[in-house]
C-alpha positions as CSV (number, residue, x, y, z in Angstrom):
1,L,7.9,-8.0,-0.6
2,I,8.6,-4.5,0.8
3,A,12.1,-4.7,-0.7
4,A,10.7,-5.8,-4.1
5,L,8.8,-2.5,-4.3
6,K,12.2,-0.7,-4.8
7,D,13.1,-3.0,-7.7
8,E,14.0,-1.3,-11.0
9,N,11.8,-3.8,-12.8
10,E,8.2,-2.6,-13.2
11,D,6.8,-6.1,-13.2
12,V,8.5,-7.0,-10.0
13,R,7.2,-3.8,-8.3
14,C,3.7,-4.6,-9.7
15,N,3.6,-8.2,-8.5
16,A,4.9,-7.2,-5.1
17,A,2.3,-4.4,-4.7
18,E,-0.5,-6.8,-5.7
19,A,0.7,-9.4,-3.2
20,L,1.0,-6.8,-0.4
21,G,-2.5,-5.5,-1.2
22,K,-3.8,-9.0,-0.4
23,I,-2.1,-9.3,3.0
24,D,-4.6,-8.3,5.6
25,S,-2.3,-6.3,7.9
26,S,-2.3,-2.6,8.9
27,E,1.4,-3.0,9.5
28,T,1.9,-3.5,5.8
29,L,0.2,-0.2,5.1
30,E,2.4,1.5,7.7
31,K,5.5,0.1,6.1
32,L,4.4,1.3,2.7
33,I,3.8,4.8,3.8
34,E,6.6,5.3,6.3
35,N,9.4,4.0,4.1
36,P,11.1,6.9,2.4
37,E,12.8,4.5,-0.2
38,I,9.4,3.4,-1.6
39,D,7.7,5.6,-4.3
40,I,4.2,5.6,-2.9
41,Y,3.1,7.3,-6.1
42,D,4.2,4.5,-8.3
43,F,0.9,3.5,-9.9
44,Y,0.8,-0.1,-8.6
45,I,2.0,0.7,-5.1
46,F,-0.4,3.6,-4.9
47,V,-3.4,1.3,-5.8
48,S,-2.4,-1.3,-3.2
49,A,-1.8,1.3,-0.5
50,R,-5.2,3.0,-1.3
51,K,-7.0,-0.4,-1.0
52,L,-5.4,-1.1,2.3
53,A,-6.1,2.4,3.6
54,V,-9.8,2.1,2.8
55,R,-10.0,-1.4,4.2
56,F,-8.5,-0.4,7.6
57,S,-10.3,2.9,7.8
58,K,-13.6,1.0,7.5
59,E,-12.4,-1.3,10.4
60,G,-11.5,1.8,12.5
61,V,-7.8,1.4,12.4
62,P,-6.6,4.9,13.4
63,F,-3.6,5.2,11.0
64,I,-4.4,7.3,8.1
65,P,-7.5,9.5,7.2
66,V,-9.4,8.1,4.3
67,Y,-12.7,9.1,3.0
68,P,-14.1,6.1,1.2
69,E,-17.3,8.0,0.3
70,L,-15.2,10.1,-2.1
71,L,-13.7,7.1,-3.9
């Protein structure tokens, strides 16, 4: 799925981002943010990464600072 985020087809990127957003793993979030080949600001990828960041910040996973009260 991570590889699909680099696809030229927007539908492929959208579906991959949605699927990754459903995977309950902080490792997925790390891969999204740390991979320089992935455009984290692509709308669909950003939304999924944001959901994962909020989810794991609420669980106390110390990976990325997120302020859910501002969302």
